C-alpha positions in Angstrom: 0.2 0.0 0.0 1.0 3.3 -0.3 0.5 6.3 2.1 1.3 9.9 1.9 2.2 12.2 4.2 3.4 15.6 4.4 4.1 15.2 0.6 6.0 12.3 0.4 4.9 9.0 -0.6 6.4 5.8 1.2 5.4 2.3 0.1 4.2 0.0 2.9 4.0 -3.8 2.1 0.9 -5.9 3.7 -0.1 -6.4 7.4 2.7 -3.8 8.5 0.9 -1.2 6.2 -2.4 -2.0 7.7 -1.1 -1.3 10.9 0.8 2.0 10.0 -2.6 3.0 8.2 -4.7 2.4 11.5 -1.8 4.5 13.5 -1.9 7.6 10.9 -5.9 7.4 11.4 -5.8 6.9 14.9 -3.0 9.6 15.8 -5.2 12.0 14.2 -2.3 12.5 11.7 -5.0 13.1 8.6 -4.4 16.5 7.9 -7.8 19.0 7.9 -9.1 19.3 4.4 -8.0 22.7 3.7 -4.6 21.2 4.2 -4.7 18.1 2.5 -5.4 20.1 -0.4 -3.0 22.9 0.5 -1.0 25.1 -2.1 0.0 24.3 -5.8 3.0 26.8 -5.1 5.5 25.8 -2.4 3.9 26.8 0.6 6.0 29.4 3.0 8.4 27.9 5.7 6.1 29.5 8.2 3.1 27.3 6.7 4.8 24.2 7.1 6.3 25.0 9.9 2.3 25.5 11.1 1.7 22.0 9.5 4.5 20.4 11.5 3.1 21.8 14.7 -0.4 20.3 13.7 1.0 17.0 13.6 3.0 17.2 16.6 0.0 18.1 18.2 -1.9 15.2 17.5 0.6 13.0 18.4 1.3 14.4 21.5 -2.5 13.6 22.1 -2.1 10.4 21.1 0.6 9.7 23.3 -1.5 11.1 26.2 -4.5 9.1 25.3 -2.7 5.8 25.6 -1.0 7.1 29.0 -4.8 7.4 30.3 -5.7 4.1 28.8 -2.6 2.5 30.5 -3.9 4.0 33.7 -7.0 3.0 33.3 -6.4 -0.6 32.9 -5.2 -0.8 36.1 -8.6 0.1 37.7 -9.9 -3.2 38.8 -13.6 -2.4 39.2 -14.8 -2.8 35.4 -17.7 0.1 36.0 -14.9 2.6 36.6 -12.3 1.3 34.0 -15.1 1.6 31.3 -15.5 5.1 32.6 -12.0 5.9 32.6 -12.0 4.7 28.7 -14.6 6.7 27.9 -13.1 9.9 29.9 -9.8 9.2 27.9 -11.6 9.2 24.6 -13.4 12.6 25.5 -10.2 13.9 26.3 -8.6 13.0 23.4 -11.5 14.2 20.9 -11.1 17.8 23.1 -7.8 18.0 23.0 -7.6 16.9 18.9 -9.9 19.8 18.0 -7.9 22.0 20.0 -4.8 21.2 17.6 -7.1 22.0 14.8 -8.0 25.7 16.0 -4.1 26.1 16.8 -3.4 25.6 13.1 -6.0 27.5 11.9 -4.9 30.2 14.3 -1.0 29.7 13.4 -2.0 29.8 9.5 -3.6 33.2 9.9 -0.4 34.1 11.5 1.4 33.8 8.7 -0.7 34.9 6.6 -1.1 38.1 8.9 2.9 38.6 8.7 3.0 37.6 5.2 6.0 35.5 6.5 8.3 33.2 4.7 11.3 32.3 7.1 11.6 34.0 10.5 14.3 35.8 11.0 15.3 37.0 14.5 15.0 40.9 14.5 17.8 41.3 17.2 20.5 40.1 14.6 22.7 42.6 13.5 20.4 45.4 15.5 22.4 48.0 17.3 21.8 47.3 21.0 22.0 49.4 23.9 22.9 48.4 27.6 19.8 49.1 29.2 21.9 50.8 32.1 22.8 53.4 29.3 19.2 54.1 27.7 19.6 57.7 25.9 16.2 57.2 24.3 13.7 55.2 26.3 10.3 53.5 24.5 7.8 56.2 25.7 5.2 53.2 26.3 7.7 50.8 28.0 9.9 51.3 30.8 13.3 49.6 31.4 14.1 52.0 34.1 15.7 50.4 37.0 13.0 50.7 39.9 9.6 51.6 38.2 7.1 49.4 39.9 3.6 49.5 38.7 0.9 47.5 40.1 -2.1 46.1 38.4 -5.6 44.5 39.4 -8.1 42.6 37.7 -11.8 43.3 37.2 -14.7 41.5 35.7 -17.7 43.4 34.9 -16.5 46.3 36.2 -16.0 45.0 39.7 -12.4 44.3 41.3 -11.1 40.7 41.5 -9.0 39.3 43.9 -6.0 39.3 41.1 -3.1 41.5 42.3 -0.3 41.9 39.7 3.5 43.6 40.7 5.7 44.5 38.1 9.0 45.6 39.2 11.9 46.7 37.3 15.3 45.6 38.2 18.7 46.8 38.2 19.9 43.4 37.2 21.3 43.4 33.3 21.2 39.4 32.0 23.7 38.7 28.8 21.8 36.6 26.7 23.4 34.8 23.6 21.0 34.9 21.2 23.2 33.2 18.4 26.8 31.7 18.9 28.9 34.1 20.6 26.1 36.9 20.0 25.3 38.1 23.5 22.9 41.0 24.0 22.0 43.0 27.2 18.8 42.5 28.6 16.9 44.0 31.5 15.2 41.2 33.8 12.1 42.8 34.9 10.0 40.7 37.5 6.4 40.4 37.4 4.2 38.5 40.0 0.8 37.7 39.8 -0.9 36.9 43.1 -4.6 36.2 44.3 -5.9 38.2 47.6 -8.1 36.8 49.8 -9.5 37.2 53.7 -8.0 35.3 56.2 -10.8 33.7 58.0 -9.1 32.6 61.3 -6.7 35.2 62.1 -9.0 38.3 60.4 -6.8 39.9 58.1 -5.4 38.7 54.7 -3.4 36.6 52.8 -1.7 36.5 49.2 -1.0 33.3 47.3 1.3 33.3 44.5 -0.4 32.6 41.3 2.8 33.2 38.6 6.6 34.3 39.3 8.0 35.6 36.1 11.5 36.5 35.0 11.3 38.5 31.9 14.5 39.5 29.6 14.0 42.7 27.5 16.8 44.9 25.1 16.4 48.1 23.3 18.1 49.5 20.5 19.3 53.1 19.6 15.8 53.7 18.2 13.7 52.7 21.3 12.4 49.3 19.9 11.8 46.9 22.7 12.6 43.1 22.1 11.9 39.9 24.3 14.8 37.8 24.9 12.5 35.2 26.8 11.3 34.4 30.4 11.7 32.2 33.0 8.0 31.4 34.4 6.8 29.7 37.5 3.6 28.3 37.8 1.9 27.7 41.1 -1.0 25.9 42.3 -4.3 27.5 44.2 -2.1 26.4 47.4 0.9 28.4 46.2 3.0 24.9 45.3 5.2 25.2 42.0 4.1 23.0 39.8 5.7 23.8 36.4 7.9 25.8 34.0 5.4 26.4 31.1 6.0 29.2 29.3 9.7 29.5 29.6 11.9 30.1 26.8 15.4 31.8 25.9 16.6 33.4 22.8 19.2 30.9 21.5 18.3 27.8 23.2 16.5 25.3 21.6 15.3 27.1 18.3 13.9 29.9 20.2 14.2 33.5 18.6 14.1 36.8 20.2 10.8 39.5 19.3 9.6 42.8 18.9 7.4 43.4 22.0 6.5 46.6 21.4 7.7 49.6 18.9 8.0 53.3 20.4 5.7 55.2 17.8 2.5 53.4 15.6 3.5 52.0 12.5 0.5 51.9 10.9 -3.3 50.0 11.1 -2.7 46.4 10.7 1.2 46.3 11.1 2.3 42.9 13.1 5.2 41.8 15.0 5.8 38.3 16.3 7.0 38.9 19.7 8.7 36.0 20.8 9.3 32.7 19.5 9.4 29.4 20.7 6.9 26.7 19.2 4.4 25.4 21.5 5.6 27.7 24.3 6.0 31.3 23.2 4.3 32.7 20.1 2.3 35.6 21.0 2.0 38.0 18.0 1.2 41.7 18.3 -1.2 43.5 16.0 -1.2 47.5 16.0 -4.6 49.1 15.9 -4.2 52.4 16.6 -2.4 55.7 17.7 -4.8 57.8 19.0 -7.5 55.7 20.6 -9.7 55.4 23.3 -11.4 52.0 25.3 -14.9 52.8 24.3 -18.0 52.0 26.6 -18.5 48.7 25.5 -15.4 47.6 27.1 -16.1 49.5 29.9 -14.2 53.0 29.4 -11.3 54.5 30.0 -9.1 53.2 32.9 -10.2 56.0 36.0 -7.8 55.1 39.0 -5.8 57.7 38.1 -6.0 60.7 35.6 -2.7 60.2 33.9 -4.3 56.8 32.7 -6.7 58.1 30.7 -6.2 57.7 26.7 -8.6 60.5 25.9 -8.0 59.5 22.3 -4.5 59.4 22.5 -3.4 55.7 23.5 -0.9 53.2 21.4 -4.1 50.0 20.6 -3.3 46.9 20.1 -4.4 43.6 19.9 -2.2 41.0 21.3 -3.1 37.3 20.3 -1.8 33.9 20.8 -1.8 30.8 18.5 -1.7 28.3 21.4 -4.8 30.3 22.7 -7.1 29.9 19.8 -10.5 31.9 20.0 -8.8 34.5 22.4 -7.3 37.6 22.2 -6.7 41.3 24.3 -7.0 44.8 23.2 -4.1 46.8 25.3 -4.0 50.5 25.5 -1.0 52.1 26.2 -0.3 55.7 27.1 2.6 57.9 26.3 5.4 58.2 29.2 3.3 56.0 31.7 3.0 53.0 29.7 0.3 50.1 29.3 -2.5 51.3 31.3 -5.5 48.8 30.1 -5.9 45.3 28.9 -10.0 43.9 27.8 -10.2 40.3 27.0 -12.1 39.1 23.7 -13.6 35.7 23.0 -13.6 34.8 19.2 -11.8 35.3 15.8 -8.2 36.6 17.2 -6.7 37.4 13.2 -9.8 39.6 12.5 -10.8 41.1 15.9 -13.9 39.7 15.6 -14.8 38.9 18.9 -17.2 39.4 22.4 -15.8 41.2 25.0 -15.4 38.7 27.8 -16.1 41.7 30.7 -12.4 40.7 32.2 -10.2 43.5 32.2 -6.6 44.2 33.7 -6.0 47.9 34.5 -2.9 49.4 35.9 -3.8 50.8 39.9 -0.3 52.8 40.0 3.2 53.4 39.5 6.3 54.6 41.4 9.7 53.7 42.5 11.0 52.3 45.3 8.2 54.6 47.6 5.8 52.2 46.2 7.3 49.0 47.2 6.4 49.8 50.6 3.7 48.5 53.2 2.2 52.0 52.9 2.9 52.9 49.3 1.2 49.2 48.6 -2.1 50.2 50.6 -2.2 53.6 48.9 -2.7 51.5 45.9 -5.8 49.7 47.4 -3.6 46.7 48.4 -5.9 45.5 51.8 -2.8 44.9 53.4 0.6 46.2 52.0 2.8 44.5 55.0 1.3 41.0 53.8 2.0 41.2 50.4 5.5 42.7 50.6 6.2 39.8 53.0 5.1 37.3 50.4 7.1 39.2 47.0 9.9 39.1 49.4 9.7 35.5 50.2 9.3 34.9 46.4 11.6 37.1 44.6 14.0 38.8 47.6 16.3 40.7 45.0 13.6 42.2 43.3 11.4 43.2 46.2 13.0 43.4 49.4 15.3 46.2 50.6 18.9 45.5 51.0 18.4 45.9 54.8 15.9 43.5 54.8 
């Protein structure tokens, strides 16, 4: 028999061929209809990459399915064993559907970027040491000591999500290619859940994610994303994984253009990061003079300086690994990121519905903000307790040298 897989035809005899064909079908490696009838001309490198990632996704789902069945086989009760197998099949179906959705969005990104081969944007860029910045990006600060506090809201009500972003004085050299090192500012991002302590009568702060982000900047004030170390915690504050972590120059990862210093024109898009399966965010520029409308809750009113007044840089941020979701973000010049509104729908076209969820900048400052009193002025219920949690999580970023 013959099996055509990704454009190559193999002859596989007899029973072996039947088993191979069954494996291809059960693994979900039969491509979506639009991919099988793909291009008469050579597909771009971007499209080929998307296609291979689709196959990888299906193979991984089959591996997880078989591991699940192996665990089901160890269940003595026949009824529970049968239910376990049904759950495994259901999970396989769900994951395979996600594989198709992700594949479609990756193809959309290829078209959006009009991309063939992706070249590292820092290769050949005139990068400067973040400690010697003479031309800062007005929408993204890399000044050591700058601190920002963000809160989540849903349907206009504040949620229990708190995010603290601290620009450290550390510079990390990232080897983006052999013997090519780039100085990248380390920015620490801590996401926590604020909750009342029923027994003690105070407040608790549980770490959900702690990230070291690495950013570079060039003489034109373009900010580049060099990677991140992302630590993800469960509801009890226990470290569970490092999903989303990547470093440019390692495992084929590349840097991305995080944010331009001025509006480049409607529809212009950049990869902000490039590590397939881990980090694939893309930014699409929408306006250089926008304000959030009433449909997404209007302006950020936590501080008059955070209001756009039809002068915000507006972007749409998408991630093919989260198909059907996107964020619209707003940046105020000389302040930075002030607001994100979350949507569900077509991320490539921006045709979606507002979920009611927003992330809002609450306050900004320097070292004076990173005190118990400073945090409480930002609306934190117990600044001392939050500062203690931050100090324990990342002492170099959040603690005074004397602490």
